[in-house]
N, C-alpha and C positions, 0 to 999 in steps of 0.2 A: 506404437508407439509407450514407452518407456511404462507409463501410467497406467495402459491399460493392460500392458503383458501380467503387472503384478497384481491387477485388481482381482482374478479368478484366484489367485492363493493367498489373497487377504481376506476374499469374502467366505473361503474354505475354514482358513484361520482363526477366526472371529467366532465362529459357532464353538471353537475346543477353546475361548478365553475363559476364565473363571471371571466370576463377578470382581469388577474393581473396588477396592476399598475406598470407601466415601463416597460413592457415586450413585446417583439414584438409578435405577433398572430403564426408564421411560414410561415406566406407566404407574397409574396411580393405583394406590396400594387400595385407597377407599374412598369413595366419592369426595370426602372430604378433605383430602390430599392431593397436592399439585403433582401433576407430571413433570419430570423433572426432566432436563435436557442437558446433555454435555459441551462444554463450551471450551476447546481447548488454544492456548497460545504460546508461544516462545517467549514472549514479554514478561517483565515484574506485574504486577499488580498495580504497582505507583507509576509507572509509564503513561505517558499518554495514549498508546492503545489500550493497557489497562483499567486505564480510567473510563474509554471508550465503551470498552464491554460490560464492563459492570454498570452505565450507564445504561443502553441496551439491556442488560438481565433485570435491574430495575422496572424500565417502564413495559417490558414482557409482562412479570409477574402483575403490572400495574394494570396495564390494558386486557388483561384475560380476567381478570379479576381473581386472582390466586390460583387459575388452571392451571397456567404452565410457570414452574422454576427453572431459569438457566443458571445451572451454577458454573461457574469458572474457574478455571486449571489454568496457574501462571507457570512460566519457566519451564515449560517442557515436562511438567511435573504428571501428564497424561497421554503425550501423545508429544513426536517429535514435529518440526515444522515440514510438513509432506501434507499432500492431498488426497494420498491414498487411506488413510484411518477416517478420512470423510468419507471418500470412497464405499467403501465397506463397512459403513455405520457404526465403527467403535465412537464415533461421536458425532454428533448432530451440528456441532459449527465450531467453523475454526477460521483465523483472521490469516490471509494468503495475500501477497504482493496480488493484482491481477495480469501482469505478464509473466509473472513466474508459473501460471499455470498454462503458457504456451502449448505444450505439453496436449494438452485438452482441446485445443482450438487456437491456433496462431493468432488469431484475431483480435486478443484479450489484449495483446502486445500494445496496440491503438490505444487504451484505456492510461497508459502510461507512457504515448510521445510525449517527446518536446514540443511545448507552446501550442496544446493541442484545445485549453481550455481559455477562452477568451477572456473571464472571470472566475472568482467564487462563487457565483451564482449559479454561471454557467454549467460550472464543476458538477455542484451539489445537482443539479436538476439531473445532468447523466447518471448517477448515479440514485434517482429516483424508482424504485422498483413499482410505483402504481401506472408513470405517466413515462420513461424512457424508453425509446422504441431502439437505441444501441442494448441496454441490459435485457429486452424483450427478445431481441434475436442474438444475442450469446446463450439467453438461457434455454431456447428454443433448440439449438446448436445442440446445447451440452445434456440434453434430454436420458441419453442412453449413459453417460457418464455420473449419473445418479449424482450430481450436484447441481446447486443453485448460487449465483452470485447475486445478494440482495442488494449490496450496497457497498459504499466504501467511502471513508473520510481521508480527507489531505491532513498529514503530519507537520506539513511544512513543506514551501519549496523549496529544491536544492539550490544552495550558493557554490560559488568558486570561490575557492580560497588558494593564496600562491606566496612566495616568498619574496615576490615582486610585483608591481603594480600591472595590472592589463586593464587597458582601456579600450582595444580592439582585437582583432584577431590575428593581425599581426603580431600584436606583442605577445599571442598566447603560442604562436608557430612553431612546434618542438618543443614546448615545457611537457617535462615529464608529469600529468597528471594522472593522479591513484584515481581509478574507477571500480565502480562493482564490476564483478567478473558475468556482465551478459553480454550479447551480441548488441543490445540497443544502447548500452552505453559506450561500448567502444566504436561503433557506429556514430554514432553522434560526436565523441570526444575526440577522435582519430580522423575520420573519414570529412564530417560536417568540420571543428573547429581547429583541428587542422595541428591539434597536441601528440605527444606520445604518449597515448592512453596507455597507463601502467595496472592490469589486475592487479588488485594483491586484498590478502584479508586485512580488516578491517585493525584486526589487532594489533597488525604490523606498523602502522600508517605512520604514531606518533614517532615512531624510530625511525623510520625511512624519513620523515619531514627532518628530524632535529640532525640526521647524520647526511644530508643532500641528497640520499638515493632518489627523492621524487622532492621535484619542486612543488606542488601543489596538490590539492584531492577538492572535491565536492559532497557537501551533505547541507542539510537544514540547519538553519541557526540554534535548534535546540542540540543538537548534536556537536556543533564548535563548542556548546558551552557544556556540555556532559562531559565531552570527553577533554576539555580544556584546552580546545585547539588554537583557541586564539591565543595561548602563551606561546604556539610553536609559528604561527603563522602573522605574516605583518601586514597581510593585504586580505579584505573580503570582498569581490568582485559579485556585487545583485545581479546576478544573472539570472535568476526564477527558470532555470533551462530545462525543470525535468519537475512533474508532481512527487509525494510521497505518499503514494495512496495505500490506505490500508483494507484491502476488500473483508467484506464478512460475509462469507461462506455460508451455507446449509446443505445437509445430506437430502434429497431429493422427494426420498421415502419419508424421512421425518416430514418433509412439510406437507406431503402427500396428503399425511395421515391425521393431519390439524382439520379441524372444525373450519369451515368459511371461514367463520370470525376469528379463529384463533390464528388463521393467514393473514385476515386484515390487520391482526391487533399486532402481531410481528412485523410485517412490514410497515406499520406506522412507528412501532418502536424503533427500527432500523433507522426510518427516517429521521426523527424526530432526537435521538441520540447522533446523529451523524450530524445535524443541523448544529446542535448545541455543542458540540465537540469542533466542530472546524469554528464556531465564534469563538470557542476557547483559546483554541490555538493563535488565529488572528493577534488576540489580546496580549499571549504568551509570548509571540513573534515577537514585539517589538520591544520587552523586557529582557531575553535573549540578546536582543541586535545590541541593545547598551550596554550589557554585560560586555560583549565582546570589546566594545567603543571604551568602556572604562577601563577592561585590560591591556588596552593599548594597540587593537587592530585599528588598521583606517581601512573606513566604508567605502566603498568606490560603486555611484549609483548612477543611474542616467542624470538626473539633476548636476552631478559635479565630474561629469566626462564620460560615461562608462558608451561606449556606442551598442546601444542596445540590439538597434533596429539590424546591425550585422550579424548578430547570433541568432538572431530571427530567420534573417534570410536564412542563412547556411544550416539552418538546421531542418530547413524547408527538404534538402539533398536526403536526411531521413525517410520520408515519408516516399519517396523515390523508390530506395535503396528497399523498404519493406512493402511493397506496394504489392508483393503475389502475396504476402502472406498475410497481411492488413485486409486486402479488400475493400470493400464498401466501408468499413467499418467506420476509418476518420472522416468518412461522408457525413455517416450515422450521427455520428459525435456534435460534429460541426453544426448539424443542422437543428440541434436540440436546443428549444428556447429557454430563455432562464426564466424563473417562476417568480 
């Protein structure tokens, strides 16, 4: 696999890297100084991801009584959006969408599957590192890949927007919908939903909508607001077809080097930061939705005519398509009890 092929050269290269300016060495300078761990992300400090990561960092410092300090590096200022720096030990933590790490284990795609979570409580339980069987199974399989998936928070379920209303799958047939360039998104929209799935860089989406190159796109409410897509799309269908999971990963050697108490503290910080952020997202989503409505967008929900059951039923075919890749992971996820 691509990530594994390049890992050996990365591990050699990291030994030659100079000390990064502004970064802790990862070792305590004295008994009174915290051990510094580095967290990298492509998002800004003010983004939902950035807020979540800083919450986690603050809790790690609190729960370890100052023994560990997590330093966050935003906007790709330390490393790019890639698992390889984490595998090589260049960084200790990274934010990475679970399914995007499918090169390591294809079963990671199941964590981002359509309608796989019963509700928010179920989703949070799946990403609890203390009790989740799916997390235990995936982390056991990733032992030789030098990484662990600690948790993930949902930055908002993805909704469908279009320049015409969609009430059921027949309305969607042939619609040119921009999707993320991944097999999961294309199979869901083309094979299951019957749309003309159109992979495209997000930077091109607004112009493509205005010029009718595409009919619609899909993203959480937060993105509709931050990119002002409500100004160029007349309708939002509240399909909630996919979660937007942001994963918190740790280098396995870093984790193994912690004391047992520190490991427990890091996992508890991950659980608590995720719970707090999930609650914030729910509250913020309503505000984002209202901004879209106030901006002139019509929101179509199950209450006013959306045939949501047909979307759920069609999405089941995605599980069949990826059955060889995902194995028993869908079943493991669905068997998790909400806490």
